[in-house]
Phi, psi and omega in degrees: 000321180298317178296320179298313181295320179298316180295318181299309182295326179295312182290312183293319177297322178296324176298319178293321178295323178295317177300314182298315181296317183294318180291325178294323179288332180281323182229068184297332182290338181266350188306312183301326185285325187246007182299308184294310178301322181294318179294320179295320178296315180298322178296316179298315182291329179294320183268356186303315181302320178290320180296324178299315180298319180293319178296318177302312185299329182262012172082014179268080192292309183297310175301323180296318182291317180297316179292324179295314180299318179290309186294319183283326173297320177297319179301315177296319180297316182295320178300315180293317180301311182294324179295313179297313181297320181298319179296315180292323178291326175296317177298320178296320178294320178295320178297317180299318180293320182293334181295342175287342182254325185209149180287125180236129180300152178293134180252115186299320184299335183272003175278154189307311185289311177300323180297312181296318181295317178301314182294323177299310183289318182294317180296320178296317179296319180293322179297316179297316177298315183295331177299314181285327178296326179291338179271347185266089183289122177267147174254115180261132181258129177231135181239121183242118177281147180209145178276356182277353180252144178277162182303137178086354181261168179197143172239126180253123179246134172250127178256129164246154181206145173055047178290324176058052174298127184182219188292335180252311181278107185231199189304319185296325178281323181295326178302322178296320179295314183297321179296319178295322179294316181299321180297330180283338180053063184282158170273329182217140176244133177234146174242121184262046170099160181056041173295328185238158178196078179143179179292128190254017184292340185253014191243033175298328179296324179292314180297325177295317179298316181293320183296331182289349181294310172042065178288164186302322182264005175091193183224132183232141180223158171235157175281144168255190181293328184286337174300328179276327179297320184275350182113111190297320185297315179289328176294319178297316180298315180297316182299316181287326174295335180278359175101002180270148165267121185268123181254122172245098181053054179227160174230138181221146171284139177234116185065207183262348189237350185251143170234112187256123178253120179256118182262130180288154177278145182304333178298340180293355177300337181282351182245138181304141176105353180289134182229107183291344181262002188297320185303310181297317181296316183291322179289329180296331182256011179294135179293140185285340183267009178240154175284122184265113181251121179257127174254119185215120189301311183271137184282063178239128179253115180295139181305316183288348181269345184297134180082001182250001175221165181266323184208132172246129176251131183221174178212236171077321191275334181063010191053032180084340179068312180231110175297136017263018178298338176306321182296326180287322181294333179294335178293330182263323183232107185301330176247088182282349177193156173103189186239138177217149174271130188270146172297130182096352178108155181093166183235155174230128170239129179248117181285148172285352182096152185258332179246213177221149170249136180070240181302129180280045183225157173222143178222117183060028177206066186295150179292156182218151153250147184248127177256112182252117177260118172271123186229156175299147182304321184294340179281350181267353183267000000 
């Protein structure tokens, strides 16, 4: 944790210093008047994420929420500002280098003041757009053929992932998700981790809303990394109060045709009961006459698991949530979103996530619920 906090403050603080330097170079005449207020603001925003957690922990709900909305929106804005500015500064550097070889006209946008002004306005516009994009839940349709179903039958599964119920994602946002789920009329609802993210003492209303869904085949969830960050016991209590059966490296039959394997998140090693060999063991004993559904928070397919399940549902990546962070997530997870057929058999679907983590905004990565229809193979021809 100490290393994480040191890295966080180093990176986030560096972003603020970069912003401060760029604005000073753009408007040097204003620097003496706003230097101290700007530095104080940057200091407050740098420590805001930690301060939000401390306020939550001590029961100061309203200050925590106000600081979270301000601090996390600022975090998203700063990321966008620095990303845009870095691209333009790179172009300015390339132009400067090219001028040694060939004459290139002066580009006004690459001068300090126009560059800073463009980044200020563009980042602000994207944050405003991203706020509304995060509220616009998309329904993604996935169709999976299987030999385990008879002609004319169908099983509909709705996947939610990374809802992050907490200081920002509350009842008003959850209602939008629930309405989208109800319209899909699922047989089974699954949550692939990070259902919660924060102190849950004030969220009985959210658990009541989720529990009212009550699909015919029930609701199943697995823990993600954030269930452990916020405290596994309270996350488990909230998940079960919301109507989900929480699987930690367990497999259960669902209805007459499904076998659901819930894989624990690696962060769960800190809690008793974590079993790193469970996935292989559970798949080895999966019945051959049932559709084998694997719920795994991180979109990683173990080599030994390939060909031993029909469908794996994952999340975690959010498709980066705010472009261009999407480009960074691809370095770690080759499939940050969407559906693919796996070598050796089986399918993998990675959700973009249903809520938001940190900044309550999304840019080029809209939230989703996923409607997965399992259909007989002959119906796909």
